[in-house]
N, C-alpha and C positions, 0 to 999 in steps of 0.2 A: 614577539617580545615576551617578557615574563608575565605580563598582565594584559596582553591584548593579542589578537590575530585577525587576519582578514584577507581579502583578495580584491584585485582590480582587473577588469577585463574590458578592453576596447577593441572594436572591429569596424572597419569601413571598407566599402567596395563600390566601384562604379559598375552597376549591373545593367546590361542591355539585353539580358535573356528573359526567360519566362520561368515562373515557379510551377513545379509539378509536385503536388502534395498528396496524391492518392490515385486509386484506380479509376474512379468515376469521372466522367467528362467535366463536371462542374469544379473539379479540383485539379484540373490539368490546364496547361498553357495559360496560366494566369499572368496578366501584365502587372508588374509592380507599379505602385503608385508613383514612384520616383526612381530615377536612375542611381542617385547617391543614397546608398542604404548602409545601415550599420546599427551598432548598439553600444551602450555604455553600462557597465554593471559593476557596482561597488558594494562590498559587504565588510562590516567591521564589528568586532565584539571586544568590549572593554570590561575587565574584571575590576570592580570597585570595592571599597571597604565595606565591611558588615554584610558580606555575601550578596551584594548587589551586582547585577550584570546589566550592561547597556549594549544593545544591538542596534546598529543603524544600517540601512540598506537604501540603495538608489538603483533603479533599473529603467533606462530609457531605450526605446527601440524606434527605428524609423517608420515601421509600418507593421500591420498585424500579422503578415505572413513571413516576416523575416526570420523569427526564431525557429519556426517549424521547417523552413526551407534550409537554413544554414546550420542550425543546432538542433537537429531532429530528435536526438536522444534526450537532450535536456528538456525539450518541449514536452515530451511524453512522460518522462520519469523524474525530472528535476524539480526543485522547489519552484513555487510560483514566482514570477517576476513582480516584485513589489517595491514601493518606496515607503519606508516606515522608520519609526523610532520606537524601540521596545525596551522597557525597563522592568526588571523582575528581581525578586529576592526569594530564595528558598531557604528556609530555616527549619531544621528538624522535620516535622511532618506537615508543615504549612507553607504555602507559597502565595505571593502577592505580585501582581503585574499591572503595568500600564502600557497601552499601545496607542500610537497615533499613526494612521496610515492614510495616504493621499494618492490620487491618481495623477500621473504626468503624461500618460499615453492615452490620448483621447479616442483611439480606435478600440479600446478595451472596455468591456463591462466591468465595473469595479465598485465594490462596496467600501466606501471610505469609512474609517473609524476615527472619530474626532472628539474625544478619545474613547477607548474601551478600558475598563478596569475589571480585574478578576481576583477572586480570593478562593483558595482551595485549602481544605483541611482534611487530611487523610488518615484514617486508622487511629483516631484518638480514643484511648481507653478510658472508660468510666466505671466506677464501682468495682475496682480491683479486677478488671478485664471481664466483668460480666456483660458489659455492653461496649460496642465499638461504634464510633460516630464518623460519618463522612459528610462533607459539605462542599458544594461547588456553587459559586455565585458570580454573576457577571452583570455589569451595568455599562451600557454603551450609548453613544450618540452616533448614529449612522446617517449616511447619505448614499443612495444607490445612483450611480452615474452610468449612463448608457453610451455605447459607441455611437458615433455620428450617423452611421448608416442603419441603425437598429430600427426595425419596423414596429410602430406602435409602442414607443417607449413609455414607461410609467412616470410617476412623479419623481423629481430629483430634489425634493425638499428634504430637509433634515428631519429625522424622527428618532424617538427614544426607544430603547429596548432594555429590559431587565429580566433576569431569571435567577432562580435559586432552587437547588435540589439538595435535600437533606435526608440522609439515610441512617437508620439505627439498626445495627446487627446484634444478635444475641447468640454468640457461638456456644454450643454445648456439645458434650460427648455422650453418645448413646451407644453403649457397648463398644463395638469396634468401628463405629461410624462417627464422623464429624458432621454435625447438623447446624446450619446457620439460618434460623428464621430472621426475616428482615422486614421492615416497613420503611416507606419513603414517601416524601411529598415534594412535588414540584409546582412552583408557581411561575407565571410568566406574564409580562406586560409588553405590548408593542403598539404604539400609536401611529404607525405608518399604514401599511396594508393590513395589519392585524393577522389573525389566524382565520383562514377561510376554506381550508381543504378538508373534505370529509374522507373517511377511511377508504371509500370506494373510488375516490378520485373526483367526485363531483364537487362543485363550488357551492358554498353556503354563505350565509350572512357573516360579515366580518366581526370578529370578536377581539377586543383589546386585552381583556383580562381573562386568563384561563388558569386552571389548576388541575393537577392530577394526583391521585393517591395510588400507591403501590403496596402490595403485600406479597411476600413470596418466601421461598425456602431454597437454600443451596445445601446439598448433601453429598458426601463422598465417603466411601468405606475405606478402612485401612486396606492396603494391598493384600490380596490373597496370593500366596506364593508357595512354590515347591521347587526343590533343588534336585537335579538329576546328576549326581557326581560321576557316573560312569560314562557320560557322553564325551567321546574323544574323536576327533577327526582332523587329520592333517590337511585333507582336501578343502574343508570348509573353515579351517583354522578355529576349531572349537576345543575348549578345555573346560568341561563341566557346562551345565546349563541350568539357568534359573528362569522360571516362568512366573511373571507377576501379572495379576489382574486387578484393576481398580475401577469399580463402577462409580458413576456420579450422576447427579440429577439437579436440575434447576427448574423451578416452577414459579411463575409470577402472574398475578392478576392485577388489573387496573380498574380504577373508577375515575370519572372526570365530571367537571361541571358543564362542559360544552362538548357537543359531538365533534367539533372541529379539532379537539385535542384528544380524541379517542385513540387508543393503541390496542394492539392485539394481545390477548392473554396467550401465554406461551408456556409450553412444557418441553424441556430438553432432557433426554435420557441418553447416556453414553457409557461406553466401556473402553478403557485403555488397557492395552496388553503390551508386555515387553518380554522378549526372549533375550536374556543376558548371558554372556559368556566371558571368560577371562582370556586376555591376549597379552603377549609380552614374555620376557624371559625372567625366570627366577623371581628375585625380589622386585623387579620392575613390572610385574604383572598388574594389569588393571582390568576393571570391569567395563564392558562396552555393551551397548544395545545392538545385538545381532539382528533382531527383527523388531519392528515397532508397528502396531496396528491400532489406530484410534477410530472407533465407530460411534456415531451418534444419530439419534432420530429426533426431529423437532416437529411438534404439532402446534398449530395456531388456530384460533377461532376467527371467523369472518375472513376466510381465505380470499386472496385475490384471484384474478383470472389466470389462464395458463400462459399469458405473455410474460409473466414474471420470470426473471432470470435466476441463476443459481445463487440465491441469497444464503447468507451464513449467520448462524446465531453466535453472538459474542457472549460467552457465559458470564463474564464479570461486569458487563454493562448491558443488561437486557432492556433498559429504557432507551428511548429514542431522543436524541438531543433536540431541544427546541430551536436551535439555530446552528447553521453550518456556514461559517464565514468563508471557508475555502472552496465552496461549491462554485464551479465555473458556469453553472446554468442560471438562467434568469426565467422565473424567480428562483431564489436559492433552493437547493435540494435539501430541505429540512422540513420539520413538522409544521411550520407556518403555512407553507404553500404547496406541499407535495405529498403524494401518497406512496412514493417510492422510498421506503425506509424499513429496515428490519426484515426478518423472514416473512414472506407473504404467502408461502405455500408449505404444506407438509412435505418434508424431505428426509432422505437418508444420506448421510455424508460419511466418507471414509478417507483416511489418510494413512499411507503405508510407506515404510522404508525398510530396506534390507541391505545391511552392510556386509556384503559377502566377504570382504577383507578390508584391510586398512586402505586399500587403493581402489576398491570397486564398490559401487553403491547403486541400488535400484530405488527409485522414488516414484510414487504414484498418489493420486487423489481423485475423488469422484463425488459428484452431487447427483442424486437420483430423486426426481419429483414423484412422490408416491401417489399423488392424485391422478396424474395423467399417464403414469407408467413410462416416463421418458428420462433417459440419462441427459441431464442438463450440461454436464461438464465432465470430461475425463482426461487426465494427464498421466503420462508415464514416461520415464526416462532412465537411461543407463549411463553412468559416468565411470570411466576406467582410466587408471594411471599405470603405465608400465614403465617403471623407473629404468634408466634415467631419461629416455628420449621420446616417449610416446604418451599422449593423453587424448582421449576422445569422448564425445558425448553423442548419444542417439536418443531422440525423444519425439513424442507425438502429443499434440494438444487438440482436443476435440471440444467444440462448442456446438450445442444443438442448432438445428436448422430453424432460423427465425428471420423473417423478412425485416430488414433494418430500414426499409423505406427507399433504398437506393438500388433495389434489384439484386441485393446480395443476401445469401441465406447461410448463416452459420459459418463454421470454419473447421477444417480438419488438416492441421499443419504438421508436417514432418520436418524435423530439424536434425542436421548432422554437422558436427564440428570436430576437427582434429588438429592437434599441435604435434609437430614432429621435429625433433632436433636432428638435423642432418649430420652435423659435426660440431665441435665446440664453437665454431664461428657462425654457422648458418642455422636458422630455424624457419620452418614453413608452417603457416597457419591457414587452414581451409575451412570454410563453413558454407552451408547451403540450407535453404528452407524451401519446401514445396507445399502448396496448399492443394489438397486433392479435391476439395469442394469446388475450387475454381479451375482445377486442372492446369495450373500454371506454376512456374518457378517463381517464387517470391523474390529471393535474393541469393546471390553467390558472392563470396569474398575469398580472395587468396592473397596472402601476405608473405613476403620474404623479409626476414630480419637478419641483419648482419651485426655481429658483436666485435668491437675492438676492445682495447684494454679498459677504458672507462667511458666508452661511447657506443651508442647503438644508432642504426638507421633502419627504417622499414619502408618497403615499397609495396603498395596495395593496389590491386585491381578489383573493382567492385561493379557488379551488374545488378541493379535493382529493377526487376520487371514490374513491381507494383507502381513504381514511379516512372517507368520507361527511361531510366537514367543509367549511364555508365560513367565510371570515373577512374582515374589513376591518381594516387596521392603518394607523396613522399614525406616521411617523418624522421625527425632527428632528436635524440634526447641523451642527456648524460646519465650514467649509471647512478641510481639512488636519488635522483632529483627529477621526478617526473613533471614537476611544475614548470621546469625550464624547457619542456618539449616544444619543438616546432612541428606543426602539422597535427594530424590525428594522434591522440594520446591513449587510445584504448588498448594498444599493444605494448605499452611501456613496461608492463610487469613480466613480459616474456623475453625469451632470448637466452639460449644455453640452458644447462640443467638448473641454474639458479632461478629460472623462471617458474619452477615448481615449488 
C-alpha cells in the first residue's frame, strides 16, 4: 500500500526423514523432534505521521533445526527470526526508537528486550562548524532466556542496561590535509552479569559501572593525482589515464576506570589508489575506476594470541560497542563478556579490483598477520559477461588452516558458475564448488530454465556432498513477479537475454 508493506510466509510438512546439517557426524542423521514441522513468519511496516515508522514481526518455528534444514540460505544470511514491535522516528540528524522483543520459540537462546529505547544524534554542528557532536544512548530492560536443553544456563531474571557514548570532533584543514582530532567518553551500567572479561580473555570480578575515555585523530590528504592524456588502448578500452593517491590515518588511545572495560590502542595507516579512464562515445563519455587498490596496516597494543582470525579495523567506529544484542552466542559477543572484538593482531590488508571492461572484472582481497607471517584470508575472482548469451564466474577463497575443534582445518574453496542462453527459450545455469583442503566436491547445481511469453519454469538437479544430499526441484514463476514463484526462487532473475 501507499503507507505500508510486508510479507507473510507459512510452511508445513509431515517429515519422517532425518536432518543433515553438515559434514561432521554430530550434524548428520538427526531425528526431528516431531513429524509435523513448519514455520509461520510475518513482517509488517507501517509509515505513520510525523516521520514515525512502526515495524512488527512474528516468527514461529516447530523446532530448532527446521530453518537450517529447509531454508538453509535464510538461516545463514537472512535476518534473525524474531518476534517484536519496533517504533522509530528519524528527523534531520537525530533518531529515536523503542523496541519490544519477546521469545516464542523455547528452543532458542534469546535476549528479550522489554523494552529498549535508543537516541542517536549525528553530526551536529556547533560554533559555526568548528565542532561536530555525535551521541548514541541506549536504555534497556533485558532478560536472557536459554533453550530448554542448554547446559548450565545462567540467570533468567530481568536486568537493566544503559550506555551512552558522546564524541566531539574538531575538523581542521592543515595545508592539503583534512585533520579531525576527537575525544569521546562512554559510560555503561549493567546490573545482571555485569562486565567481567579481561582483555586477554580471563575472567575478573564483575563490575556494574564502567566508563572509558577516548582521544584520537583521523586524517586524510587531498588526493595526489596526475593525468596521462596519451594513454590509448582499444584492447584494454582505455582513453586517457588518471592516477589518484589518497593517504589516510586513524589513531586512537583509550583509558578506563576498570580493567574489564579495557580496549586496545589502535593505529591504522592506509593508502587508496585509483587508476581512472574514460569510456563511452562522444558526449556520453564517463569516468570509471579501471583499477582500484586499497592497502592499510593496523597496529594494536596488547595483541592477542595467533588463534585470532582475520579481524578488520573499521575506520569510522574504532570503539567497541558495550553490547551486541544480535550476537547468537551465549554470553553475548560484546565487551561485557568477550575478548573477541576489534583487531587483535597487527595485520596488513589489501582490497583490489580491476574493471578490464564494462563486462569483465577481477576482484581480490587479503588479510596478512604481520606477527606470525601468515596469510589469514585470501580471495580472488573473475566475473565475465559475453553479451547476449554467456556469463561466468571463477573464484577461489582461502582461509588459513586452524583447528575448529571438529577435526577440520581451514578452507580452500574453488567456485565456478556459468549461465548460458541456449536460445530465446532455454537457459542453462551450472555451478560447482570444490574444497581442496577437504579434497571433496562441496556442491554442484545444474538448472534448465524455459521461457514462455509471460511465464518461466526451472528444473534443478543439486548434489550437496557436504550434506550427502541430492535433490530435484521444479520452479514456476510469472515474469516480473518473483514473489509469486512456486518452488525455489533463486533463479527467477534469469532466463533469456533479459536475465542480464
